[in-house]
matplotlib code that plots the C-alpha trace (Angstrom):
import matplotlib.pyplot as plt

x = [-18.6, -15.5, -14.4, -12.7, -14.9, -13.9, -14.0, -11.5, -9.2, -9.5, -8.7, -5.8, -4.4, -5.2, -6.2, -7.4, -9.7, -13.1, -15.2, -18.7, -19.1, -22.6, -23.3, -19.6, -19.6, -16.8, -19.5, -20.9, -17.8, -18.0, -14.9, -15.3, -13.3, -10.8, -9.7, -7.4, -9.2, -7.7, -8.0, -10.3, -7.3, -5.4, -8.5, -9.0, -5.4, -5.4, -8.6, -7.0, -3.9, -5.9, -8.1, -5.0, -3.7, -7.0, -7.2, -3.5, -4.2, -7.4, -5.5, -5.0, -8.7, -9.5, -6.9, -8.1, -11.5, -10.3, -7.7, -8.9, -9.7, -6.6, -7.9, -8.1, -4.7, -3.2, -4.9, -3.5, 0.0, -0.3, -1.4, 1.3, 4.0, 2.6, 1.7, 4.5, 2.1, 1.9, -1.9, -1.4, 1.2, -0.9, -4.0, -2.2, -0.4, -3.7, -5.1, -1.8, -2.0, -5.6, -5.1, -1.5, 0.2, 0.1]
y = [-6.0, -3.9, -1.9, 0.6, 2.3, 2.9, 6.6, 6.2, 4.3, 6.9, 9.7, 7.8, 7.6, 11.2, 13.4, 16.2, 13.9, 15.3, 12.2, 10.7, 7.0, 5.7, 2.5, 1.8, 0.5, 0.6, 1.0, 4.1, 6.4, 9.9, 12.0, 15.7, 18.9, 17.2, 14.8, 12.2, 8.9, 6.1, 2.6, 0.1, -2.1, 0.6, 1.5, -2.1, -2.6, 0.5, -0.7, -4.1, -2.4, -0.1, -3.0, -5.0, -2.0, -1.6, -5.2, -5.2, -2.3, -3.7, -4.0, -0.2, 0.4, -2.2, -0.7, 2.9, 2.0, 0.1, 2.4, 4.4, 8.1, 10.3, 12.2, 8.9, 7.9, 11.1, 10.6, 7.0, 8.4, 11.0, 8.4, 5.9, 8.6, 9.6, 6.1, 4.1, 1.9, 0.8, 1.2, 3.1, 0.8, -2.2, -0.8, 0.0, -3.3, -5.2, -3.5, -4.3, -7.9, -8.3, -6.7, -7.6, -6.4, -9.0]
z = [-33.2, -33.5, -30.5, -32.7, -35.3, -38.9, -38.2, -35.3, -37.6, -40.3, -37.9, -36.5, -40.1, -40.9, -38.0, -40.4, -42.4, -43.1, -43.5, -42.8, -42.0, -41.8, -39.9, -39.6, -43.1, -45.6, -48.3, -46.6, -46.4, -47.8, -48.0, -47.7, -48.5, -50.8, -48.0, -49.6, -49.8, -47.7, -49.0, -47.3, -46.7, -44.9, -42.8, -41.8, -41.0, -38.8, -37.1, -36.4, -35.0, -32.8, -31.5, -30.6, -28.6, -26.9, -25.9, -24.8, -22.5, -20.8, -17.5, -17.5, -17.8, -15.2, -12.8, -13.3, -12.1, -9.0, -7.5, -4.5, -5.3, -5.3, -2.3, -0.4, -1.6, -0.3, 3.0, 3.1, 2.4, 5.1, 7.7, 6.5, 7.1, 10.5, 11.7, 10.0, 8.1, 4.5, 3.8, 0.6, -0.8, 0.1, -1.5, -4.8, -4.8, -4.3, -7.5, -9.4, -8.3, -9.3, -12.7, -13.7, -16.9, -19.6]

ax = plt.figure().add_subplot(projection="3d")
ax.plot(x, y, z, "-o")
ax.set_aspect("equal")
plt.show()
């Protein structure tokens, strides 16, 4: 199953497109309000491109859910400054190490 829908691919090609896509099927696309028709090949190529980008950036999504809350990070930074510790840096580095860039 595709991560990126046909509708997302169409909007990535033409942000102003007025279109209905039923069941994410190329055979069920209806173009509205004189929106220029985009070929199935172009839609599928854009979908493949967007999916590759999505997969390549998985580490960013993983990291975002694992970093401490900003309020907690600010508290860590304050205490690191006052106490001469590296709690914040250690916490952030632990997430970066667990979810490295590809």
